[in-house]
Phi, psi and omega in degrees: 000135180288161179296326178296320180291319178297318180298314181300317180290325179297314179297317179297320179295320179297318179293323178294327180286345177119354175290153181264348178196152177212131180219165184239143170217168177273148180302330183268022187266007182235049183299338182283345188293320182300319179296316179295317182294319179298318179294322179299313181289319181299327179280352181079011184294344182279351177059232182274003182279070183300334180297337178292323178285321184292332185243030183299322183300314179290318183293326182276345183215096180305332180294330178287329179294319178211093185302334183282347183294137178242343178213154174234124177264116180257130184235145181243137177238125182280141171227033182307126181288150177272350182240168177283112184291346180270349183297325182296337182292345179270005181234080188294350176270001178244157181264139177263116179253132180306142184308317185296338183260006181277347179244204179293151180302118185295334178303315181289315183296309185288321183295320178297320179292319178300316181298323178294318177295319180296318178296323177299316181297317179298324180290337182269333186218156179279090184209168173247156182219155169222139181245145182221135175222082172057024179236010180219162181288072180237131178274077186300320184292319177294319178294325177298321178290319179298328181275350178093012178290328183177198178225158177281113183286183181294340176271005177075359176269161180285134179236138179236141178292339182250352184233350188073211180235012176270070182223142168268149179243140175229155182228138171243111173274138181217152177278356179278133177277117180240151179296126181282155174269164178286140177294152177274151177254167183287133178235022180287329181060222182270001183298137177230021185304316182293322181292318181290335184283342186293121183287344182245008179054055185273000181252103178299331179198162176305139179073011177233133180237128171265098185302334182296343178250358184277130183295326176299314178295314185297322183274341185246311187265330187286126179259137180096185181295146175268145177309127181306326178299320182281327178305316184294342181264353185281344180059228180254023179280112187252347175204103180078183181203136182248007190302313182290325178292315183295334184280346187292123180297336181292349178294349176295344178256006182298146179254154183293148175295142183262336184261120182298336180292341179269356178291153183293134171288133181305325183282355178249002180279328179205060183290144180286131181299322182300318180291321180291324181294335183277357184291129167267183186298316181296316180294322178299312181296322180292315181297321186254023174300129181080004180251147176295341180297331185302330187289341181275347176082160184299316187295314179293322180294313180294327172305312179298318180298320180292324174298320179294321177297319178296332179270354191286336186058032179248099179304335180295343180266000182300316182295329177296314178295316182299322180299325184272358175294345178257014182299148182293334179273123185297328179290319177295315181298320179293319177297323179293319179295318178299314180297317181296320178296318179298318182287334181277316186248351179080000000 
């Protein structure tokens, strides 16, 4: 079977498995990434994400990650929400959870699907494979653009003319040489919708993100107290932020999610802040079993909830904050004092 025939069957197999798109690129097709990544780290934009600096060589050069790889199969999985993700922001007594975290952990869902496609490929050709879903130093978005899935928009996320930007990306590295697809070009034009939508002004310039001001980073990756100036801008966002993604005009072409496991859990679409603040460690683990939220732990999560309570302007939540000022975790206790002060004095 020719490489062209294998590629055609591979793409068909990926779509049959539930992916919405599959494209091919060469491992050495993202030479510009190392320069961008170095500038990002040099500016300190990575914040506490030290692993980005430690693994720059692999992230900037897929060939260094696995020298034997000759092709990279990039696959897209849609998680387009069925509801308006910004509507929850009008209900300050409820918590806003990023769309991607409202369903089953995508790492598990996408990786299992990737492995099935990879096993199919190995069965068709004499090759080796490795699969990656956001858990290794792989520049998925840059590889996605090199493979023609979309382009990295001004918000630094992948945008597609046919899929919008509500997509997860997975990669299959293989020793099999496959015909590459043409890279996608930028179609953002003069649009600044995503940049204007950011509540914390986390974009120093188009195509640049200062993670230290990004609510997704602050609620998920940042350990310890958040700068009070930024807390006041977080609103009721307690895990991640979808503002820049939701603002993208290309979402008019977004396709529906195919896997029911990625659909939003009803209890995570508009959870009450008071109930979330009351979670102890055991209750937190039980509630978020199978969810990506579980990995940040109870203390960081309740810290986020208390910031949202402090921003809520709901005096009825004052007693909730006051109760947690005695929490055993000092970061949670400090967040509770801040929230109580905000609710008392405005």
